[in-house]
C-alpha positions, 0 to 999 in steps of 0.5 A, spaced: 404 788 387 411 788 387 417 791 390 424 793 386 429 793 386 431 786 388 436 786 391 437 793 394 443 797 394 440 803 395 437 807 401 430 806 398 425 800 396 420 802 391 413 799 390 407 801 385 402 801 391 398 807 391 393 811 395 393 815 401 394 810 407 399 805 404 403 802 410 409 797 410 411 793 415 418 789 415 420 783 418 427 779 419 428 772 418 426 770 425 419 774 423 420 780 428 417 786 426 423 791 425 420 797 421 414 800 419 411 806 417 407 809 411 409 809 404 411 816 401 412 817 394 412 809 392 418 809 396 420 805 403 426 808 406 431 802 408 438 805 409 438 803 416 437 796 415 443 791 415 445 787 409 440 780 409 434 778 407 427 781 409 420 780 408 416 786 407 408 786 408 405 792 404 397 794 406 394 798 401 387 798 405 385 792 400 390 787 401 396 785 405 401 783 400 408 779 403 414 780 398 421 778 400 427 782 398 434 782 399 438 788 402 446 788 400 
């Protein structure tokens, strides 16, 4: 599983994860959860995040995959 683009200039981060109940949790570099929700249409809305590095954990009911990304 991946996230793209990386680094992100836009308002959305995309993942190929599919399913009805794919969720995400975004953490800052201090390991604090700062955003969470359902993946809709393979997209995660990140417009409100500040420019820095993050860890995104995607849960597709089969596995939880941590992926780093950078918001520019």
